[in-house]
N, C-alpha and C positions, 0 to 999 in steps of 0.2 A: 504494500500500500504506500502511496505517496504521502509524505508527511505534510500535515496542514499547518498553516500559520494562524495563530489565535491572538486576539487582543482582549484584554480585560480592562474595563474602565473604572478607575478608582477616584471617586469624589469624596471630599471631606464628609465624614459620617457614614462611610460604608461599613458593613458588618465585617469585622476583622477575619473571622474564620471563613465566611463565604467567599471572600476574595483570596485569601492566602492558601487555604486548603485546596481550592480549585487549581490554583497555580502549581502547588506542590504535586498534585496528582498528574497534571498534564506534563510537568517536567520529569516526573518519574518514568513516564512513557516516552520520553525524549521528543515531546511535542513542543514546537517553538511557540512561546507565549510572551507577548510584550505587556508589561505593566504600564498602563497609560494614565498619567495624572491629568485630571480635569482642571487642575489649578495652573496658575502662571508659572509655578515652580514645580520641581519634582517631588517635593514634600507633600504628603497627604496624611491627615489625621483620621483614624478610624473611629467608629462609634464608641469604642472602649478606650479612647485617648491614646492609642498606640500610633506613634509617628513612624511612617515608613517612607522610603524613597523609591519612587517609581523609576522606570527606565527611560520613558519618553513623555513628552507633554502632548496633550491632545492637539494643540495648535500646530504641532510639527509633523503630524502623521497623515498618511494617505490611507484612509480606511478601505479603499478598494483593493489594497494589497493583502487584505486578510480574508481567510476562508471562514473563520469563526469569530463571532462577536459575543462577548460575555459581560453581563451586567450583574454585579453583586448587589444585594439589597442593603437593608438598614433603612429606617424611616428617613433620616436626614440625608443619607447618601443617595437614596432614590430620588428625593425631592431635588437634590443638587444635579443629578444626572438629567432629570426631566426638565430642568430649567434651561438646558442647552438645546436650542432648536436644531442646530446643525447635526448634533448627535442623533436626535430623534429621526431626522430625515434620512441620515445614513443608515440607521438601524432598519427603518422601514424598507428602504431600497434594497439592502442586503437580504432581508427576509423575502421580499418579492422576487429577487433573483434566484431564490431557491437555496441560498447559502445558510449554513447552520447558525442559528440565532438563539441565544440562551440567556435566561435571567432567573434569579432565585429570590425568595422571600417577598419583599415589597416590590422589587423591580419588575416582575411580570405585569404589574399594574400599568407600567409605561406601555407595554405591548397592548394591553387592553384599551388604553386611551388612543392608541394609534390604529385601532381596528384589527390588529394582528391576531387576536384570539377568537374572532368570529368563526364559528364552525369547527373550532379546535378543542381538543381535550388539553387541559392545563391544570397546574396547581400554583399556589402562591401562599404566603402567610394569610391565614383565613380573614384577618381584619382588612386585607387589601383586595379581597375578591369583590368584584362589582358586576354590573350588568354589561358584560363584555360580549355577549352573544356566543359564548363557547360553553363547554361542559366542564365545570370545576370537578377535580378529582382530589379526594382526601388521600393522596399518596405522597411519598417522600419526594419523588421526582417523576415527571411525565415527559415522554417523547411522543410528539405527534408530527410526523413529517420532518421538516427542517427546524422545528421549534422544540426546545428543551426548557422546561421550567422546573424549579425546585421550591419546596414549601417553606424552608427556613434554615437557620443555622444548623440544627440537628440533622438536616437532610443533605448537608453539603457533600459528604462523601458519595452518597448515591447520585446526587446531581452531577458531580464530576465524573463518576463512573459511567453515567449515561452519555456524557459527552465523549468519553473515551471509546465507548461502544461504537460510536459513529466514525471514529478516526483511526483505530488500530485493529489488528487481527485479534481473534479470540485467544490465541496463544499468548500474544503480548499482554492482553488484558489479564489473563490468569497470572502471568508473571508479576504484574504490578500489584494485583490483589494479594498475592501470596507475600510479596515483599512488605506490604503494610499490614498483613494479617487481617485482611477484609475478604474473607471467603464468602462467596455468594450465599452459601447455606447458613451463614451466621446472621445475615441481616434480617431485620424485622419486616414483616409483610404488613 
């Protein structure tokens, strides 16, 4: 399989684990993932006041160069992502081109507001489910076509796993799961 190039968008107030665990799993699978700061600087502060340094600034990247776009949640982080009109336009275009588009926790609400959840099965943090025209699933993570959504911080490993299922072979996935001791049979249904 050809390796994909991923972008994860980090805005102040993003949920620490939803961003960093997702990056961790992608990199364990040797998937290229860029940490993109939505700020003017590379520094981003998470919802738990962890200050991290991203690798690129949003204003400097060409989003058409990415195969996968990922939005971590967090109430404040999601609001900060949604305040960026050019990001919303790029995400919708990416999705409409059939490319893998992913969000977890509060962030799938952005997809809902953009009309991307109509006719789709999806999940998100329950407080952020709205009248999006799709079918809400009380699952850890849901894949429907080129859309992957996750319910919240506790679902991050399964969310990242479902992204990996679209990007790597079953053999590689088993290697990653074994390396982190997340065997499919151990996860809760």
